[in-house]
N, C-alpha and C positions, 0 to 999 in steps of 0.2 A: 512765283518768281524765283529765279536763281539766287541763293543766299550770297554767293560770292561771284559776281559777274566777271571778275578778272581771272577766275580759276583756269579756264581754257588757255588763256594767254600765258599764265605762269607755267602751266604744264608743258606747253610747246616750247617755252623759252628755257626752262630749267629741267624739264623731265626728258621728253623725247619728241621730236617733230612728229606730228600726227596725233598725239594724245589729246591735244586741245580740240581737234576736229572730232575725235571720238566722243569727248564729253559733250560737244555740241550736237551729237547724233548725226554727224555728217560722215557716214561710214566710208563712202568712196574716196573723199578727199583725205580722210585719215589714213586709209590703206595706201593711197598713192604716195603721200608724204613719208609714211613709215617705211614702205618698201624701197622708195628711192634713197632715203637716208641709210637704210641698212645695206643696200647695194654698194653705196659709196664707202661705207664703213668696212664692209667685208673686203672690198677691193684694197683698201689701205692695209687692212690686217694681213691679207695674203702677201702683199708686197713686203711688209715688214717681216713676216715669218720666213719668206724666201731669203731675205738679207741675213736674218739670224742664222738660218741653216747654213748658208754659204760661209759666213764668217766663222762660225763655230766649227765647221768641218775642217778648217785649216788646223785647228788645234789637235784634232783627233785623227786626221788622215794625212800622213806625211806626203803622200803622192799629190795631194791637193795644194800645190804651191801658189796657184794663181786663182783665187776665188772670183766668181762673177756676180757680185751683188747688183741689185737693181740700182741705178743712179738715183740720187735724191730728186732730180728733176722729174722722174716718173711719178712721184707722189703728188705733183702739182694738179693733174687732172682730177684724181679722185677727191683731193682736198677742195678743189674748186666746186665740184659737184655737190659735196656734202655742205659746203658753205652756202651755196645758192639755194639748195633745198631747205636748209635751216631758215634762211632769211625769208624765202617765199612762204614757208609754213607760218612764220610769225606774222607776216603781212596778211595772209589769208585768214588766220584765226582772229586777228584784230578786226579786220573789216567785217567778218561774219558776226563777231560779237557786237560790233556797233549796230549792225542791222537788227540783230535780236533785241538789243536794248531799246532801239527806236520802236520796234513793234510792241514791246511790252509797255512802254510809256504811252503809246497810242491806245492800247487796249485799256489801260488804267484810266486814261483820260475819258474814253468813251463810256466807261462804267460809271463815272461820276458826273458826266454831263449828258444832257439829252441832245442827240444829233439834230433835232429840229431847232434847237436854240442857236446852233452854229450857223 
């Protein structure tokens, strides 16, 4: 039996989406949530880097009088993607852990009770 049955939930909540699924040995789900979260995170990072380059180029390039940073509204889609993946990962790892715990309790019950008596 798992020493800490909440470990996958804690890892997905405070570590990284997908880690909890990896601990549960659900490789495809872990890869899916990790890749989706990283995609959204890299998208946000690229937008932020573009804005930093545009705004700092004003200070070093006199010909650059009118920078073209990405508007803040463009950050909405990747933030929404990352948020949805985060919440879905938590929901998925919680439901899977509930299922695992139920199976473990059933197995323990069957070890101590004769199925013919039920």
